[in-house]
C-alpha positions, 0 to 999 in steps of 0.5 A: 233431520225430522225429530218424531216425538213418540210421545204423541204418537202413543196418545193419538195411539191410546186416544183411537184405541179408546173408541168404540170400533162398532161405532166409529162414525157416530163418536165425535171424540174421533171425527174432531181427533180425524180432522185435527189429525187432516189439518196436522203439520205433520206429514204422517199424521195427516195421511191418517187422517186423510185415510181415515176421514175417507172411510167416515165419509163412505160409511156417512156420505151425507154428513154434513162435517165431513164436506168442510175437509 
């Protein structure tokens, strides 16, 4: 049985809502959160991280920070 820490998902949702939508690629906090999601052991968070990483790569294809992910 998988135990879901709902507080963890609530915190992630809160952080995501705090990030301004007009320039998510320029937000270091957003980039850092996406990188943490990508290396998460939680499959759902990992998948979210990969989806958001792909969006960031499309917005900023030459950003070196996304090449190592």
